[in-house]
C-alpha positions in Angstrom: -100.7 -66.4 135.1 -98.7 -68.2 137.6 -100.4 -69.9 140.8 -97.9 -67.6 142.8 -97.0 -64.5 143.0 -93.5 -63.3 141.4 -91.7 -60.3 139.5 -89.2 -60.2 136.9 -85.6 -58.9 136.8 -83.7 -58.6 133.6 -80.0 -59.2 134.9 -77.2 -56.6 134.3 -79.9 -54.5 132.0 -79.3 -50.7 133.2 -82.9 -49.6 132.7 -82.2 -46.0 131.6 -85.2 -44.1 132.0 -87.1 -47.1 133.4 -86.5 -47.7 137.1 -90.0 -49.1 137.5 -89.4 -52.1 135.1 -86.2 -53.5 137.0 -88.6 -56.5 138.8 -87.6 -55.7 142.7 -90.8 -56.2 144.7 -91.1 -53.5 147.5 -88.4 -51.7 145.5 -89.1 -50.9 141.7 -92.8 -52.4 142.0 -95.4 -54.1 143.5 -95.4 -58.3 143.4 -97.5 -59.5 140.2 -100.6 -61.3 142.5 -101.0 -65.1 141.5 -102.9 -65.1 138.3 -101.7 -61.4 137.6 -100.1 -60.3 133.9 -97.4 -57.4 133.9 -95.8 -56.0 130.6 -92.5 -54.9 131.2 -90.9 -52.2 128.5 -87.9 -51.3 128.7 -85.2 -49.5 125.8 -81.8 -51.3 125.6 -80.3 -48.8 123.3 -76.5 -47.9 123.8 -76.7 -51.4 125.7 -75.0 -55.0 123.9 -73.9 -58.3 125.7 -75.7 -61.6 127.4 -78.0 -60.9 129.8 -80.7 -63.0 131.8 -84.0 -62.9 133.3 -85.2 -64.4 136.6 -88.0 -64.1 139.0 -86.7 -61.2 141.9 -89.5 -62.7 144.5 -88.9 -65.6 147.1 -86.7 -67.8 145.6 -88.6 -68.8 142.7 -85.8 -68.6 140.1 -84.7 -71.7 141.3 -87.9 -73.4 140.4 -87.0 -72.4 136.7 -88.8 -68.9 136.1 -85.5 -67.8 134.2 -83.8 -67.4 130.9 -81.2 -65.9 128.9 -81.3 -62.7 127.1 -79.0 -61.3 124.2 -79.0 -58.1 123.0 -77.2 -58.1 119.6 -73.9 -55.9 119.1 -74.3 -53.3 116.1 -72.0 -54.6 113.3 -70.0 -51.6 113.4 -68.8 -52.2 117.2 -65.1 -53.3 117.2 -65.1 -57.0 118.7 -62.0 -57.8 121.0 -61.5 -61.7 119.2 -61.1 -59.8 115.9 -57.4 -59.3 116.8 -57.3 -63.4 116.9 -58.0 -63.7 113.3 -54.6 -65.0 111.2 -56.6 -64.0 107.8 -60.1 -62.1 106.7 -61.8 -65.6 106.2 -61.0 -66.5 109.6 -62.0 -63.1 111.1 -65.5 -63.9 109.5 -65.5 -67.3 111.2 -65.2 -65.5 114.3 -68.2 -63.2 113.7 -70.1 -65.7 112.1 -69.4 -67.6 115.4 -71.0 -65.1 117.2 -73.8 -64.5 115.3 -74.6 -68.2 116.1 -73.2 -68.1 119.3 -75.4 -70.7 121.8 -76.6 -69.7 125.4 -76.1 -72.1 127.9 -77.7 -71.7 131.3 -76.1 -73.7 133.7 -77.9 -73.8 137.5 -77.6 -76.3 140.5 -81.1 -77.9 140.9 -82.8 -79.8 143.7 -85.6 -82.3 143.6 -87.9 -80.3 146.0 -89.3 -76.9 144.8 -88.1 -73.7 146.4 -90.9 -73.4 148.7 -90.5 -76.3 150.5 -86.6 -76.0 150.4 -86.8 -72.4 152.2 -89.6 -74.2 154.8 -87.4 -76.7 155.9 -84.3 -74.8 156.1 -86.5 -71.9 158.3 -87.0 -75.2 160.3 -84.3 -76.8 160.9 -81.0 -74.1 160.2 -79.8 -76.5 158.2 -78.4 -74.3 155.4 -79.8 -76.2 151.9 -76.6 -75.8 150.1 -76.6 -79.7 148.8 -78.1 -80.1 145.3 -78.9 -82.8 143.2 -77.2 -81.7 139.9 -75.6 -79.7 137.7 -78.2 -78.8 134.7 -77.1 -76.7 131.1 -80.2 -75.5 129.8 -82.6 -78.1 132.0 -80.7 -81.1 130.9 -78.4 -83.2 132.9 -77.7 -86.4 135.0 -77.4 -86.9 138.9 -74.3 -88.8 139.6 -73.6 -89.6 142.9 -70.3 -89.4 144.4 -68.3 -92.6 143.6 -66.1 -92.8 146.7 -67.6 -92.6 150.4 -64.0 -91.4 151.7 -63.7 -88.2 150.0 -63.0 -85.8 152.6 -63.9 -82.4 153.0 -62.7 -79.4 155.4 -65.1 -77.2 157.6 -64.1 -73.8 158.1 -66.4 -73.8 160.8 -65.7 -76.5 162.7 -62.0 -76.7 161.7 -61.4 -80.2 160.8 -61.9 -82.8 157.9 -65.6 -84.3 157.4 -66.7 -87.4 155.7 -68.6 -86.3 152.1 -72.1 -87.6 151.8 -73.5 -89.5 148.8 -74.1 -86.4 146.9 -71.0 -84.8 147.8 -72.3 -83.0 150.1 -70.6 -81.3 153.6 -72.7 -82.7 156.8 -75.1 -79.7 157.7 -72.9 -77.7 160.3 -75.9 -75.4 162.4 -79.5 -76.0 163.4 -81.7 -73.9 165.3 -81.4 -74.4 168.7 -82.9 -77.4 170.2 -83.6 -79.4 166.7 -83.2 -82.6 166.5 -80.4 -83.3 164.6 -81.2 -87.0 164.1 -84.4 -86.0 162.5 -82.8 -84.7 159.6 -83.3 -86.8 156.3 -79.9 -89.0 155.7 -78.3 -87.7 152.0 -79.5 -90.1 149.7 -78.1 -90.6 146.1 -79.4 -92.3 142.6 -77.4 -92.3 139.8 -79.6 -91.7 136.7 -79.2 -91.5 133.3 -81.4 -88.5 131.9 -80.7 -86.5 128.4 -77.4 -84.2 128.4 -77.4 -81.1 126.4 -75.7 -81.5 123.2 -74.2 -78.5 121.4 -73.5 -79.6 117.7 -70.8 -77.4 115.7 -69.4 -77.9 112.0 -65.9 -78.2 112.3 -65.5 -76.7 109.0 -67.0 -72.9 110.3 -63.6 -72.9 112.5 -65.0 -71.6 115.6 -68.0 -72.1 118.2 -68.8 -69.3 120.9 -71.0 -70.0 124.0 -72.7 -67.8 126.3 -72.5 -68.8 129.8 -74.5 -68.2 132.8 -74.8 -69.2 136.1 -78.1 -69.1 137.2 -78.1 -71.2 140.2 -79.1 -70.9 143.7 -76.2 -71.6 145.7 -73.7 -73.4 143.9 -70.3 -70.9 142.2 -69.2 -73.4 139.3 -65.9 -73.8 137.3 -66.4 -74.9 133.6 -64.1 -76.6 131.3 -64.1 -78.2 127.5 -62.0 -81.2 127.2 -59.0 -81.0 125.2 -59.9 -77.3 124.6 -59.1 -74.2 125.4 -61.7 -71.4 125.9 -61.2 -67.5 124.6 -63.2 -65.3 126.9 -63.8 -62.3 125.2 -67.1 -60.8 127.2 -67.9 -60.7 131.3 -71.3 -59.6 132.5 -72.6 -58.8 128.4 -69.4 -56.6 127.8 -66.5 -56.8 125.4 -63.3 -57.5 127.5 -59.3 -57.7 126.6 -59.2 -61.7 125.6 -58.3 -64.6 127.8 -57.7 -67.8 127.1 -58.2 -70.4 129.8 -58.6 -74.1 130.1 -61.2 -73.3 133.2 -63.3 -70.7 134.0 -64.7 -69.7 136.8 -68.4 -68.3 137.1 -70.0 -67.1 140.3 -73.7 -67.1 140.5 -75.1 -64.2 138.1 -72.0 -63.9 136.2 -71.9 -64.2 132.6 -69.1 -65.1 130.2 -69.1 -65.1 126.3 -66.4 -67.7 125.2 -64.8 -68.2 121.6 -63.4 -72.2 120.9 -61.4 -73.2 118.2 -62.7 -76.1 116.9 -59.0 -77.6 116.0 -59.3 -81.4 117.8 -60.1 -84.4 115.9 -64.0 -84.6 114.8 -66.2 -85.9 117.9 -67.7 -85.2 121.2 -66.1 -83.7 124.2 -67.3 -83.2 127.3 -68.2 -79.6 128.6 -67.7 -79.9 132.5 -69.1 -77.8 135.2 -68.1 -78.4 138.9 -69.2 -77.1 142.2 -66.1 -75.8 144.4 -65.5 -74.8 147.7 -66.9 -71.8 149.5 -66.9 -71.8 153.3 -68.8 -74.6 154.2 -70.6 -74.9 151.2 -68.9 -77.6 150.3 -70.0 -80.4 147.6 -68.0 -82.5 145.3 -70.3 -82.7 142.1 -70.0 -82.5 138.3 -72.4 -82.4 135.5 -71.6 -82.4 131.9 -72.7 -81.3 128.4 -71.4 -82.4 125.3 -69.7 -80.5 122.4 -69.7 -82.1 119.2 -68.7 -81.6 116.0 -67.6 -83.1 112.8 -66.4 -82.1 109.2 -69.0 -84.9 107.2 -72.3 -84.2 109.3 -72.4 -87.6 110.6 -73.4 -87.9 114.0 -71.2 -90.2 116.6 -72.3 -91.4 119.9 -68.6 -91.5 121.0 -67.3 -89.7 124.2 -63.3 -88.6 123.0 -61.5 -88.4 127.0 -58.3 -87.9 126.5 -57.3 -88.1 130.2 -54.1 -85.8 129.9 -56.5 -83.3 128.2 -59.2 -83.4 131.0 -58.3 -79.9 133.0 -60.5 -80.0 135.7 -61.1 -82.4 138.7 -64.6 -83.3 140.0 -64.3 -81.2 143.3 -63.4 -78.2 140.4 -59.7 -77.9 141.3 -57.6 -77.4 138.0 -55.4 -79.9 136.7 -51.7 -79.1 136.9 -51.7 -78.4 133.4 -54.6 -75.8 133.3 -54.8 -72.3 133.6 -57.5 -70.7 135.1 -59.2 -67.5 134.7 -57.5 -64.4 136.4 -60.9 -62.1 136.9 -58.8 -58.9 137.6 -57.1 -58.7 134.4 -60.0 -59.0 132.6 -59.9 -55.3 131.8 -62.6 -53.8 129.6 -62.0 -53.9 125.5 -63.4 -50.6 125.6 -60.8 -48.3 127.5 -63.8 -47.4 130.2 -61.6 -46.5 133.1 -62.8 -45.2 136.1 -62.3 -41.8 137.8 -58.8 -42.2 139.8 -59.6 -39.1 141.9 -61.1 -39.4 145.3 -64.4 -40.9 145.7 -67.3 -38.5 146.9 -68.9 -41.2 148.5 -67.2 -44.0 150.2 -69.3 -46.8 152.4 -68.2 -50.0 154.2 -70.6 -52.9 154.8 -70.3 -55.6 156.8 -72.2 -58.9 155.8 -72.4 -61.1 158.5 -74.9 -64.1 159.6 -76.2 -63.3 163.2 -78.3 -65.9 163.4 -79.0 -69.6 162.2 -81.1 -68.7 159.8 -80.4 -64.3 159.3 -78.1 -63.0 157.5 -77.8 -59.3 157.7 -75.7 -56.4 156.7 -74.3 -53.8 159.3 -76.8 -55.6 161.7 -79.5 -54.6 159.5 -82.0 -57.6 157.8 -84.3 -56.5 155.6 -87.9 -56.5 155.8 -90.0 -55.7 152.1 -91.6 -52.1 152.2 -95.6 -52.2 151.5 -95.0 -49.5 149.3 -92.4 -49.8 146.6 -89.4 -47.6 147.3 -89.5 -46.0 144.1 -93.4 -44.5 144.6 -91.7 -42.2 147.4 -91.5 -44.5 150.6 -89.0 -43.3 152.9 -89.4 -45.7 156.1 -90.6 -48.9 155.8 -87.7 -51.2 155.0 -85.0 -48.5 155.0 -82.2 -47.5 157.5 -79.4 -45.1 157.8 -76.7 -47.8 157.6 -78.2 -49.7 154.2 -79.7 -46.8 152.9 -77.4 -44.3 150.2 -78.5 -41.2 148.9 -76.4 -39.7 146.2 -76.4 -36.6 144.2 -76.4 -37.7 140.4 -72.9 -38.2 138.5 -71.1 -38.8 141.8 -68.3 -41.3 142.2 -68.6 -44.0 145.0 -66.5 -46.3 146.6 -68.5 -49.4 148.3 -66.2 -51.1 150.1 -67.5 -54.5 151.7 -66.0 -57.0 154.0 -67.6 -60.4 155.5 -67.9 -59.6 159.3 -65.0 -61.0 161.8 -67.9 -62.6 163.7 -70.1 -63.9 161.1 -71.4 -67.6 161.9 -70.3 -68.6 158.5 -67.8 -66.8 156.8 -68.7 -68.2 153.0 -68.2 -65.6 149.8 -70.7 -63.8 148.6 -71.3 -63.0 144.7 -72.3 -59.5 144.6 -75.1 -58.2 142.3 -75.8 -54.4 141.8 -78.7 -53.2 140.0 -79.1 -50.3 137.7 -75.1 -49.8 137.1 -71.9 -51.4 135.8 -68.7 -50.9 138.2 -65.0 -51.2 138.8 -64.4 -53.9 140.6 -61.0 -52.2 142.3 -60.1 -55.2 144.4 -60.6 -57.7 146.9 -58.8 -60.1 149.3 -58.7 -61.6 152.6 -59.5 -60.7 155.9 -60.9 -57.1 156.6 -60.0 -53.9 154.1 -56.9 -52.3 156.3 -57.5 -48.8 154.9 -60.5 -46.0 155.8 -60.8 -45.2 152.2 -59.8 -46.6 148.4 -57.5 -43.6 148.3 -55.6 -44.5 151.2 -54.6 -48.2 149.6 -51.5 -49.2 147.7 -51.6 -49.6 144.1 -51.0 -53.6 145.0 -54.4 -53.7 146.6 -55.9 -51.3 144.3 -56.5 -51.0 140.4 -57.4 -47.8 139.2 -55.9 -48.4 135.5 -57.9 -51.0 134.1 -59.9 -52.7 136.4 -63.4 -55.0 135.5 -66.2 -53.5 134.6 -68.9 -55.7 136.1 -72.4 -56.0 137.6 -71.8 -59.0 139.7 -68.2 -59.8 141.6 -67.0 -62.0 144.3 -66.7 -60.8 147.9 -64.0 -64.0 148.8 -64.7 -66.1 152.1 -63.5 -64.0 154.9 -62.8 -61.6 152.8 -63.2 -57.8 151.4 -64.2 -56.5 147.6 -63.7 -52.8 146.9 -66.1 -51.5 143.8 -66.8 -48.3 142.2 -69.7 -46.7 140.5 -71.1 -43.5 138.9 -74.4 -42.5 140.1 -75.5 -41.8 136.3 -78.6 -43.8 136.6 -81.6 -42.2 139.0 -83.9 -44.8 140.7 -84.0 -46.8 143.3 -81.2 -49.7 142.9 -80.1 -52.4 145.2 -76.7 -54.4 145.9 -77.4 -57.9 147.0 -75.6 -61.4 147.2 -76.6 -63.7 144.8 -77.0 -66.9 146.8 -80.7 -67.1 146.7 -81.3 -68.6 150.4 -79.4 -65.4 151.8 -82.0 -63.2 149.9 -85.1 -64.8 151.3 -83.6 -64.9 155.2 -82.9 -60.7 154.6 -79.5 -59.8 153.1 -80.6 -57.1 151.0 -79.1 -53.8 151.3 -80.3 -50.9 149.5 -78.4 -48.0 147.3 -80.6 -45.6 146.1 -80.5 -42.0 144.5 -82.8 -39.9 145.6 -85.6 -39.3 142.6 -88.8 -38.0 144.5 -91.9 -39.5 144.0 -93.0 -41.3 141.2 -96.6 -41.6 140.0 -97.5 -45.2 139.5 -99.2 -45.1 136.5 -98.9 -49.1 135.1 -99.5 -52.6 137.2 -100.7 -52.8 140.8 -101.5 -50.3 142.1 -102.3 -51.4 146.1 -100.1 -53.9 148.2 -101.3 -57.0 147.6 -99.4 -59.9 149.7 -95.7 -58.9 150.0 -92.6 -60.9 148.4 -90.8 -61.9 151.8 -93.6 -60.9 154.6 -96.8 -61.9 156.1 -98.8 -58.7 157.0 -96.5 -55.7 157.1 -94.0 -57.2 158.9 -91.4 -59.9 157.8 -91.8 -63.4 159.4 -88.4 -64.3 158.1 -86.2 -62.2 160.2 -86.5 -63.4 163.7 -84.3 -60.8 165.2 -84.6 -57.9 163.0 -83.5 -54.9 164.5 -85.8 -52.1 163.3 
């Protein structure tokens, strides 16, 4: 019953048998109008793990319409961390830690609402990548850049540029004719707001955290002073454990980690920092506090050993700190991809063609007025960005950042309705006509990660494989919030025929990113 329209997407949930509950306006449902309500009903049978939900309408999840979602695994399911236990007592400690896991939503935060930010972006062309702070479960502080002499490297300009008080790179692009001097100056004032405190008991031996990057623009790196993190699940599914000091989390991704409580009892900073992504560069760190003791007595002291701070403010790992290697996150349950050639292979180039337009193969997205799942086969669709595949086909998708793109930043790509194998990624364009032609040094068909969100590197390529075993209308899109609202939203669909609309709102009631039938947000729309 909000004053604005919205929908809710259940990020990572497969929605088997209920594709109309996926929560994408124009694709699986009409928007829930202002003041309206809608009940989502779906099953998570045969699923487990850590997920999250968020608005999929305009940029409203950046205004805090989001939350964690945990599907508890069956007690009989084998856990990857059980082999870490040196005794039956420690095994039970690890299992108890998982049951008591603390879920933490990390997000970048700005002091303006998303509609205000988007209006400013659309007017000026200055990409809104400069945020005020990084929060953990809604708590955190503004921490200004301590030095005005910090420099950043601009990919677009090919030169070093001084970062502003919030640690931001100056905007690189503006709308033609826009007076750059009229853009408000970057300012910053430190705050002393409350930080999240995660309480643990040292006698329990271990602490488990479920971490999600639920932000709008910032990929994050995470570390816990003086401690290692044992990554045991990625995007909800168990993986072969990997012990790391620094954990990179792209937008939309989730990780579950075990932390051994083996240090001196006290308070330790859980740090999270932004890091460069093309011209999206901001030096910004936030902290939460992990607090544990053997007596249960609270202490206000933060234990900081400079030799055991694993990460710099700019997200770089220190010399003695190892980082997560995503390509080595093999599925714990041995879920391997088909090794034969794919039935369908599609290539896509992601391209910034205009100051406020991101497209896939030159086609911006205009939200259909009739949700696609109900049989609409025209509005919002085109042959290049629509994939019709028979059920149980093997599909390879190879994505490239277009060579001529105005900005060559990376893109965290999320597929609805499926998990996919991350076969490989790299710099430059993918140099082959198919995955089958690529050498094993580039493509992993043995034990690739199995995810629902993966990073397309800046100026690079990403290859994924999935099975069309879940009929519905599904989208693959970048999770940078401002790319979604400026039309970078390709479709991948399975033909399911028309579906009778039985619940919810049965007529178009204003559209998501549209004014009237056509999108006002895609000025160079090629239709």
